[in-house]
VMD Tcl script that draws the C-alpha trace (Angstrom):
set ca {
  {0.00 0.00 0.00}
  {3.00 2.32 0.24}
  {2.92 2.95 -3.53}
  {-0.69 4.15 -3.57}
  {-1.34 7.86 -3.63}
  {-3.50 9.54 -1.05}
  {-7.16 9.80 -1.99}
  {-8.57 13.32 -1.83}
  {-11.76 14.02 0.08}
  {-15.06 14.22 -1.77}
  {-16.86 17.57 -2.00}
  {-20.13 19.04 -3.20}
  {-19.69 20.99 -6.44}
  {-20.99 24.59 -6.18}
  {-23.95 25.45 -8.36}
  {-23.87 27.68 -11.45}
  {-23.43 31.42 -11.01}
  {-24.93 32.46 -14.35}
  {-27.73 31.67 -16.78}
  {-27.86 31.89 -20.58}
  {-30.87 31.32 -22.86}
  {-31.13 31.57 -26.63}
  {-33.90 32.27 -29.09}
  {-34.07 32.42 -32.87}
  {-34.66 35.75 -34.60}
  {-36.84 35.43 -37.69}
  {-35.56 38.63 -39.22}
  {-36.57 40.15 -42.53}
  {-34.10 40.93 -45.27}
  {-34.01 44.59 -44.24}
  {-33.33 43.65 -40.60}
  {-30.59 41.21 -41.61}
  {-28.90 43.86 -43.76}
  {-28.91 46.40 -40.91}
  {-27.64 43.90 -38.34}
  {-24.86 42.77 -40.67}
  {-23.75 46.36 -41.37}
  {-23.75 47.29 -37.69}
  {-22.00 44.07 -36.68}
  {-19.23 44.44 -39.26}
  {-18.64 48.09 -38.30}
  {-18.46 47.37 -34.58}
  {-16.34 44.28 -35.28}
  {-13.70 46.44 -36.95}
  {-13.65 48.71 -33.91}
  {-13.37 45.70 -31.59}
  {-10.42 44.31 -33.60}
  {-8.54 47.60 -33.36}
  {-9.25 47.95 -29.65}
  {-8.06 44.40 -28.94}
  {-4.82 45.11 -30.78}
  {-4.36 48.29 -28.75}
  {-5.09 46.40 -25.52}
  {-2.50 43.75 -26.41}
  {0.17 46.40 -27.07}
  {-0.37 47.91 -23.62}
  {0.82 44.75 -21.88}
  {-0.09 43.31 -18.47}
  {0.13 46.57 -16.56}
  {-3.02 47.94 -18.15}
  {-5.31 45.78 -16.01}
  {-4.86 48.14 -13.03}
  {-4.52 51.38 -15.02}
  {-7.91 53.06 -15.23}
  {-6.51 56.05 -17.11}
  {-5.40 54.06 -20.16}
  {-8.73 52.22 -20.22}
  {-10.51 55.59 -20.19}
  {-8.39 56.79 -23.09}
  {-9.40 53.79 -25.19}
  {-13.05 54.27 -24.29}
  {-13.02 57.97 -25.21}
  {-11.42 57.14 -28.53}
  {-14.16 54.63 -29.35}
  {-16.96 56.88 -28.09}
  {-16.34 59.41 -30.83}
  {-16.59 56.70 -33.49}
  {-19.61 54.82 -32.08}
  {-21.32 55.72 -28.81}
  {-20.50 55.68 -25.11}
  {-22.41 52.46 -24.50}
  {-20.90 50.59 -27.43}
  {-17.44 51.86 -26.41}
  {-17.94 50.43 -22.93}
  {-19.03 47.07 -24.30}
  {-16.11 46.87 -26.74}
  {-13.42 47.83 -24.22}
  {-14.76 45.36 -21.64}
  {-14.91 42.59 -24.24}
  {-11.31 43.33 -25.27}
  {-10.17 43.25 -21.66}
  {-11.92 39.93 -21.03}
  {-10.52 38.45 -24.25}
  {-7.00 39.53 -23.35}
  {-7.35 38.01 -19.87}
  {-8.63 34.73 -21.31}
  {-5.75 34.59 -23.78}
  {-3.32 35.38 -20.99}
  {-4.58 32.47 -18.90}
  {-4.38 30.18 -21.91}
  {-0.83 31.34 -22.51}
  {0.11 30.45 -18.93}
  {-1.44 27.00 -19.30}
  {0.41 26.43 -22.59}
  {3.66 27.53 -20.97}
  {3.21 25.05 -18.13}
  {2.35 22.27 -20.61}
  {5.52 22.91 -22.65}
  {7.67 22.76 -19.54}
  {6.10 19.48 -18.45}
  {6.63 17.97 -21.87}
  {10.28 19.03 -21.98}
  {10.93 17.63 -18.51}
  {9.25 14.32 -19.38}
  {11.16 13.88 -22.65}
  {14.50 14.76 -21.07}
  {13.93 12.20 -18.31}
  {13.11 9.46 -20.81}
  {16.02 10.36 -23.09}
  {18.40 9.95 -20.16}
  {17.27 6.36 -19.60}
  {18.74 3.41 -21.54}
  {16.77 1.99 -24.45}
  {14.08 -0.42 -23.32}
  {14.56 0.38 -19.61}
  {11.50 -0.26 -17.49}
  {9.98 2.23 -15.10}
  {10.77 2.00 -11.39}
  {8.20 3.80 -9.26}
  {10.13 3.24 -6.05}
  {13.15 5.13 -7.31}
  {11.09 7.56 -9.36}
  {12.56 6.41 -12.70}
  {10.55 6.57 -15.91}
  {10.78 4.03 -18.70}
  {13.16 4.50 -21.58}
  {12.25 4.64 -25.25}
  {11.80 1.32 -27.01}
  {13.96 1.81 -30.10}
  {16.79 3.96 -31.36}
  {14.49 5.48 -33.99}
  {11.98 6.58 -31.37}
  {14.79 8.02 -29.24}
  {16.05 10.05 -32.21}
  {12.57 11.33 -33.08}
  {11.97 12.40 -29.50}
  {15.30 14.21 -29.34}
  {14.26 16.24 -32.39}
  {10.87 16.95 -30.84}
  {12.64 18.13 -27.70}
  {14.44 20.84 -29.67}
  {11.16 21.90 -31.31}
  {9.46 22.21 -27.93}
  {12.34 24.25 -26.55}
  {12.07 26.67 -29.47}
  {8.33 27.01 -28.84}
  {8.99 27.55 -25.15}
  {11.42 30.38 -25.89}
  {8.82 32.13 -28.06}
  {6.04 31.76 -25.49}
  {8.28 32.96 -22.66}
  {9.21 36.04 -24.68}
  {5.53 36.79 -25.34}
  {4.74 36.25 -21.69}
  {7.42 38.64 -20.53}
  {6.31 41.32 -23.00}
  {2.61 40.88 -22.14}
  {1.82 39.98 -25.73}
  {-0.98 37.51 -26.53}
  {-1.99 35.97 -29.83}
  {-5.71 36.07 -30.55}
  {-7.45 35.38 -33.86}
  {-10.79 37.17 -34.02}
  {-12.97 34.78 -35.94}
  {-11.19 31.64 -34.78}
  {-7.86 30.05 -35.58}
  {-9.49 26.99 -37.11}
  {-11.56 29.04 -39.54}
  {-8.49 31.10 -40.43}
  {-6.53 27.96 -41.29}
  {-9.46 26.68 -43.34}
  {-8.80 29.52 -45.79}
  {-5.75 27.57 -47.03}
  {-7.66 24.28 -47.38}
  {-10.96 25.28 -48.97}
  {-11.20 22.16 -51.15}
  {-10.78 19.83 -48.19}
  {-13.41 21.79 -46.24}
  {-15.85 21.75 -49.18}
  {-16.04 25.55 -49.38}
  {-15.40 28.16 -51.99}
  {-13.84 31.55 -51.28}
  {-17.18 33.36 -51.14}
  {-18.68 30.91 -48.62}
  {-15.58 31.12 -46.47}
  {-15.66 34.93 -46.47}
  {-19.28 34.93 -45.36}
  {-18.42 32.73 -42.40}
  {-15.34 34.82 -41.62}
  {-17.35 38.04 -41.65}
  {-20.08 36.57 -39.44}
  {-17.58 35.31 -36.86}
  {-15.86 38.70 -36.65}
  {-19.06 40.68 -36.09}
  {-19.58 42.39 -32.76}
  {-23.18 42.68 -31.54}
  {-22.92 42.18 -27.79}
  {-23.77 44.47 -24.89}
  {-23.57 43.99 -21.14}
  {-26.59 44.90 -19.10}
  {-26.89 47.66 -16.53}
  {-29.21 47.55 -13.54}
  {-31.49 50.56 -13.22}
  {-31.83 51.08 -16.97}
  {-34.98 50.31 -18.90}
  {-35.41 46.53 -19.20}
  {-31.85 46.05 -17.92}
  {-30.03 47.07 -21.11}
  {-30.00 50.34 -23.05}
  {-27.76 49.22 -25.92}
  {-29.66 46.07 -26.97}
  {-33.13 46.33 -25.49}
  {-35.76 43.60 -25.35}
  {-39.09 44.59 -23.84}
  {-41.46 42.33 -21.95}
  {-43.55 42.04 -25.13}
  {-40.55 40.75 -27.10}
  {-39.82 43.94 -29.02}
  {-36.11 44.13 -29.93}
  {-34.26 47.38 -30.62}
  {-30.58 48.23 -31.07}
  {-28.80 51.50 -30.34}
  {-26.97 52.41 -33.55}
  {-23.43 53.81 -33.52}
  {-23.08 57.43 -34.57}
  {-21.77 56.79 -38.14}
  {-24.78 54.54 -38.84}
  {-27.44 56.78 -37.31}
  {-29.06 57.23 -40.73}
  {-30.34 53.63 -40.50}
  {-32.52 54.42 -37.47}
  {-36.28 53.92 -37.71}
  {-37.08 55.03 -34.15}
  {-36.26 58.05 -31.99}
  {-32.89 58.54 -30.25}
  {-30.92 56.71 -32.93}
  {-32.48 53.31 -32.38}
  {-33.42 50.60 -34.88}
  {-36.43 48.45 -34.03}
  {-36.49 45.01 -35.65}
  {-39.58 43.44 -37.12}
  {-38.68 40.14 -35.47}
  {-39.85 39.52 -31.92}
  {-38.10 37.66 -29.11}
  {-39.85 34.92 -27.14}
  {-37.51 33.02 -24.83}
  {-39.16 29.68 -24.18}
  {-36.63 28.39 -21.68}
  {-36.50 30.27 -18.36}
  {-38.93 32.83 -19.72}
  {-40.45 33.65 -16.34}
  {-37.04 34.15 -14.76}
  {-36.06 36.47 -17.62}
  {-39.31 38.43 -17.28}
  {-38.79 38.79 -13.54}
  {-35.47 40.50 -14.21}
  {-36.40 42.90 -17.00}
  {-39.65 44.05 -15.37}
  {-37.64 45.39 -12.40}
  {-34.86 46.72 -14.66}
  {-32.15 44.30 -13.55}
  {-29.10 43.81 -15.78}
  {-29.36 41.36 -18.69}
  {-26.61 40.97 -21.30}
  {-27.50 40.23 -24.93}
  {-25.55 38.91 -27.88}
  {-26.80 38.71 -31.48}
  {-24.99 36.35 -33.83}
  {-25.45 34.96 -37.32}
  {-25.19 31.26 -38.18}
  {-24.17 31.30 -41.85}
  {-24.43 27.52 -42.29}
  {-28.07 27.47 -41.24}
  {-28.85 30.94 -42.49}
  {-30.34 31.97 -39.15}
  {-29.94 34.80 -36.65}
  {-29.98 34.14 -32.89}
  {-30.06 36.24 -29.74}
  {-28.61 35.03 -26.45}
  {-29.58 36.53 -23.09}
  {-27.41 35.97 -20.03}
  {-27.45 37.19 -16.46}
  {-25.91 36.44 -13.11}
  {-27.82 34.70 -10.39}
  {-27.24 34.54 -6.68}
  {-25.02 31.60 -5.83}
  {-26.98 29.09 -3.78}
  {-25.29 27.98 -0.55}
  {-23.45 24.72 -0.93}
  {-25.07 21.87 0.96}
  {-22.98 20.02 3.53}
  {-21.80 16.67 2.25}
  {-23.83 14.64 4.74}
  {-27.02 16.57 3.96}
  {-26.56 15.98 0.23}
  {-26.13 12.25 0.83}
  {-29.09 11.85 3.18}
  {-31.34 10.32 0.48}
  {-28.69 8.15 -1.12}
  {-26.59 8.72 -4.18}
  {-26.32 7.64 -7.81}
  {-22.73 6.75 -8.69}
  {-21.78 7.58 -12.29}
  {-18.78 6.29 -14.22}
  {-18.03 8.29 -17.36}
  {-16.83 6.48 -20.48}
  {-16.24 7.41 -24.09}
  {-19.59 6.03 -25.25}
  {-21.88 5.81 -22.21}
  {-22.52 6.78 -18.61}
  {-22.70 3.81 -16.23}
  {-24.89 4.59 -13.21}
  {-26.02 2.65 -10.16}
  {-28.12 3.79 -7.21}
  {-26.71 3.28 -3.70}
  {-28.54 3.70 -0.42}
  {-27.11 5.44 2.63}
  {-25.25 2.29 3.69}
  {-23.47 1.93 0.34}
  {-25.58 -0.96 -0.92}
  {-26.34 -1.08 -4.66}
  {-30.08 -0.83 -5.18}
  {-31.97 -1.96 -8.26}
  {-30.30 -2.59 -11.58}
  {-27.37 -0.83 -13.24}
  {-28.25 1.82 -15.80}
  {-26.37 2.81 -18.95}
  {-27.00 6.03 -20.83}
  {-25.44 5.85 -24.27}
  {-24.12 8.73 -26.37}
  {-22.09 9.13 -29.54}
  {-19.13 11.54 -29.53}
  {-18.44 11.34 -33.25}
  {-19.53 13.94 -35.75}
  {-19.88 17.69 -35.41}
  {-19.62 19.75 -32.25}
  {-23.37 20.39 -32.21}
  {-24.06 16.65 -32.48}
  {-21.72 15.81 -29.60}
  {-23.20 18.57 -27.46}
  {-26.73 17.32 -28.10}
  {-25.72 13.75 -27.27}
  {-24.23 14.84 -23.92}
  {-27.32 16.87 -23.00}
  {-29.61 13.96 -23.87}
  {-27.61 11.50 -21.78}
  {-27.50 13.87 -18.80}
  {-31.25 14.45 -19.06}
  {-31.92 10.73 -18.83}
  {-29.49 10.44 -15.92}
  {-31.26 13.19 -13.97}
  {-34.66 11.63 -14.67}
  {-33.34 8.34 -13.32}
  {-32.03 10.05 -10.17}
  {-35.41 11.68 -9.56}
  {-37.26 8.39 -10.03}
  {-34.92 6.73 -7.54}
  {-35.43 9.51 -5.00}
  {-31.69 10.08 -4.68}
  {-30.58 13.55 -3.66}
  {-27.08 13.49 -5.14}
  {-25.07 12.27 -8.13}
  {-21.45 11.24 -7.57}
  {-19.03 11.65 -10.46}
  {-15.27 11.47 -10.75}
  {-13.34 14.72 -10.56}
  {-11.55 14.07 -13.85}
  {-8.97 16.33 -15.46}
  {-7.18 14.97 -18.51}
  {-5.20 18.13 -19.29}
  {-1.94 16.25 -18.69}
  {-3.21 12.74 -19.40}
  {-3.51 13.33 -23.14}
  {0.20 13.95 -23.65}
  {2.19 11.78 -26.03}
  {4.79 10.92 -23.41}
  {2.21 9.35 -21.11}
  {0.29 7.31 -23.68}
  {2.37 7.73 -26.82}
  {2.45 4.08 -27.84}
  {-1.13 3.40 -26.80}
  {-2.79 5.55 -29.44}
  {-6.21 4.02 -28.94}
  {-6.23 4.96 -25.25}
  {-4.85 8.40 -26.08}
  {-7.70 9.03 -28.54}
  {-10.19 7.74 -25.98}
  {-9.04 10.22 -23.35}
  {-8.91 13.12 -25.77}
  {-12.51 12.44 -26.83}
  {-13.94 12.56 -23.31}
  {-15.53 16.00 -22.77}
  {-14.81 16.02 -19.05}
  {-15.06 19.78 -18.45}
  {-18.14 20.26 -20.63}
  {-19.97 17.26 -19.17}
  {-19.30 18.31 -15.60}
  {-20.34 21.93 -16.26}
  {-23.55 20.84 -17.96}
  {-24.32 18.31 -15.24}
  {-23.92 20.92 -12.50}
  {-26.11 23.40 -14.36}
  {-28.86 20.89 -15.16}
  {-28.80 19.22 -11.73}
  {-29.24 22.56 -9.98}
  {-32.64 22.95 -11.65}
  {-33.69 19.54 -10.32}
  {-32.45 20.20 -6.75}
  {-29.91 17.40 -7.10}
  {-26.43 17.88 -5.68}
  {-23.32 16.88 -7.62}
  {-20.48 15.34 -5.63}
  {-16.98 15.13 -7.07}
  {-14.82 12.24 -5.86}
  {-11.20 11.36 -6.39}
  {-10.94 9.01 -9.42}
  {-8.00 7.08 -8.00}
  {-8.38 3.29 -8.39}
  {-12.19 3.38 -8.77}
  {-12.22 1.18 -11.88}
  {-9.63 -1.24 -10.55}
  {-11.03 -1.67 -7.06}
  {-14.63 -1.65 -8.26}
  {-13.92 -4.54 -10.63}
  {-11.96 -6.38 -7.94}
  {-14.55 -6.19 -5.18}
  {-17.93 -5.77 -6.91}
  {-17.95 -7.13 -10.45}
  {-17.87 -10.86 -9.67}
  {-20.18 -10.86 -6.58}
  {-22.94 -9.01 -8.46}
  {-22.69 -11.06 -11.66}
  {-25.36 -13.73 -12.03}
  {-26.49 -16.08 -14.73}
  {-29.05 -13.56 -15.93}
  {-27.14 -10.34 -15.27}
  {-23.75 -9.43 -16.69}
  {-21.96 -6.75 -14.70}
  {-19.33 -4.77 -16.57}
  {-16.23 -3.15 -15.19}
  {-17.87 0.24 -15.62}
  {-20.94 -0.79 -13.59}
  {-18.67 -1.90 -10.77}
  {-16.77 1.38 -11.00}
  {-20.01 3.33 -10.52}
  {-20.52 1.49 -7.22}
  {-16.98 2.35 -6.16}
  {-17.59 6.01 -7.00}
  {-20.83 6.08 -5.03}
  {-19.29 4.39 -2.00}
  {-16.38 6.81 -2.00}
  {-18.83 9.72 -2.04}
  {-20.68 8.19 0.91}
  {-17.44 7.85 2.84}
  {-17.43 4.04 2.82}
  {-14.43 1.95 1.78}
  {-14.75 0.45 -1.69}
  {-13.89 -3.10 -0.64}
  {-16.74 -5.22 0.68}
  {-14.94 -6.91 3.61}
  {-11.96 -6.28 5.79}
  {-9.40 -8.85 6.82}
  {-10.39 -10.94 9.89}
  {-8.60 -10.18 13.16}
  {-4.97 -11.29 13.01}
  {-5.03 -12.95 16.43}
  {-7.69 -15.52 15.64}
  {-10.42 -16.08 13.11}
  {-13.37 -15.22 15.34}
  {-15.27 -12.27 16.67}
  {-13.35 -12.19 19.90}
  {-11.22 -9.24 18.77}
  {-14.14 -7.35 17.30}
  {-16.56 -7.72 14.47}
  {-14.95 -9.25 11.42}
  {-16.52 -7.13 8.72}
  {-17.41 -3.54 7.94}
  {-20.80 -4.48 6.56}
  {-22.87 -4.50 9.77}
  {-22.53 -3.21 13.30}
  {-21.92 -5.78 16.04}
  {-25.21 -4.89 17.75}
  {-27.26 -5.82 14.68}
  {-28.23 -9.41 15.40}
  {-28.87 -12.22 12.95}
  {-27.09 -10.46 10.09}
  {-24.42 -13.02 9.37}
  {-25.34 -15.98 11.55}
  {-26.24 -19.27 9.83}
  {-29.82 -19.99 9.02}
  {-31.65 -22.09 11.62}
  {-32.34 -25.69 10.75}
  {-36.00 -26.05 9.78}
  {-37.28 -29.61 10.15}
  {-39.02 -31.22 7.24}
  {-38.28 -32.20 3.70}
  {-35.98 -29.93 1.74}
  {-37.60 -30.70 -1.63}
  {-41.03 -31.37 -2.98}
  {-40.18 -35.02 -3.63}
  {-41.61 -36.40 -0.40}
  {-41.78 -40.15 0.15}
  {-45.17 -41.68 1.17}
  {-44.01 -42.50 4.70}
  {-42.58 -39.03 5.44}
  {-45.64 -37.89 7.39}
  {-45.63 -41.12 9.43}
  {-41.97 -40.71 10.37}
  {-42.46 -37.01 11.19}
  {-45.36 -37.78 13.53}
  {-43.40 -40.38 15.52}
  {-40.14 -38.37 15.61}
  {-39.38 -36.15 18.56}
  {-38.14 -32.72 17.68}
  {-34.66 -31.90 18.92}
  {-35.19 -28.19 18.61}
  {-36.05 -26.04 21.55}
  {-38.83 -24.23 19.70}
  {-41.41 -26.05 17.63}
  {-41.30 -24.66 14.11}
  {-44.61 -25.04 12.31}
  {-44.89 -25.49 8.58}
  {-46.49 -22.05 8.27}
  {-43.67 -20.37 10.21}
  {-40.92 -19.66 7.68}
  {-37.66 -18.13 8.80}
  {-36.77 -15.07 6.75}
  {-33.34 -13.52 6.87}
  {-33.21 -9.78 7.41}
  {-31.84 -7.65 4.56}
  {-28.07 -7.90 4.54}
  {-26.29 -4.63 5.11}
  {-23.07 -4.47 3.14}
  {-21.54 -1.55 5.02}
  {-21.30 0.02 8.39}
}
mol new
graphics top color blue
foreach p $ca { graphics top sphere $p radius 0.5 }
foreach p [lrange $ca 0 end-1] q [lrange $ca 1 end] { graphics top cylinder $p $q radius 0.2 }
display resetview
């Protein structure tokens, strides 16, 4: 046991702090033309402001004067409200890129350290965990290829470190993937005109943060309680206005179906709501997204969340394996599997995850469980080539698992159902679950998989019970003299593990003709006369303390 790492304590995941809903805008041709012109114009201003923000470096985050200078410069070319939205978006984008740069820097350093350690080992050397030695590369060709990759990573590290020191970030407005697609139009099945339409749509800027105290929570992009949508036009495009005060009112109306009452409760009291209008060129549709912050609900104590039992969930690349456990850690009912397909487009994968989580939450509600236990997975380092370089199938499997997205969606969806989400340490859950639970629960009519057993291990770890079913008997002697032998039942619970009493009478239905005669003349050796209608029934067996 000395080589096993310490298992971290389980915890209740805090609920979501924000809400976002989306609705389709059935705009007319005139509305689409105005939105496109405004979005392209503001997008050009946002691109210039982001470039200016990047040149100012990391010190600008605490310099209000330089931020004010940028905002005044944009106010003259648009409006004060659009200038505030653009400068805040640039600041947030720069901060996000800065955090991504730090993560990339740490990843490069880990990769370089791992490759250098393996290059220093002899060819074919095995790993030694006791001495902290990693395995060597298998062949001379692999060793040579890794030495060349080491130099490439060091060059990349030098470039990233220089950018980090200068406060320079690299951001592609419109997306790096779409920018690279410009050089591979044939492979993407696009022509230049189609690509330019997508590129223009992705670089538009039609987003405005809300402001409490203003009409309907947002003066820049306003949506009334009747669904009337209007946009404050920038000064150079004021000639497009069809309403007073330089506003353009769209013919299309907004009707949020999801969380509509919560949205109405906010705008009727003029609380802040942020809006974003975007164009999906592939579908030829316009959408509007409303988002707002919500008060963070207090996190339930772990014991209170587990009072009604838990549903343990093991996440895999093609399904969620779930099993309900009661408060004692006993598996209840049958194992459940919620399938999904992670191939195809991003929208398809996202829909598959949401459908699987919906079925999981419905199952938890039917069971009456108050919590769902899931592994606290993070594969940011587990997808590296040095860790699973020769096992490409396992490397692809890990890279396909949407751990962060699934956990975020589960927390958000479970909060609406009043179901707590408990994150547990994933150490050894699959191995110990298969070792202690797969074979005992397998019957002739029920096949238990390794993933089903892992879901039990996850649930028991969330409940605070050990994963293994029994402990070793006392070392002094094999009896209960040194204490109860198992962790399944308390010593004061009688008749839990004692042998069944001997019930007189035939054990099968094949009774000989003289059985009744022999029974009548035979004296019972038992202290208590057991009648044929008195059947001994064993109490339900508790598997844990």
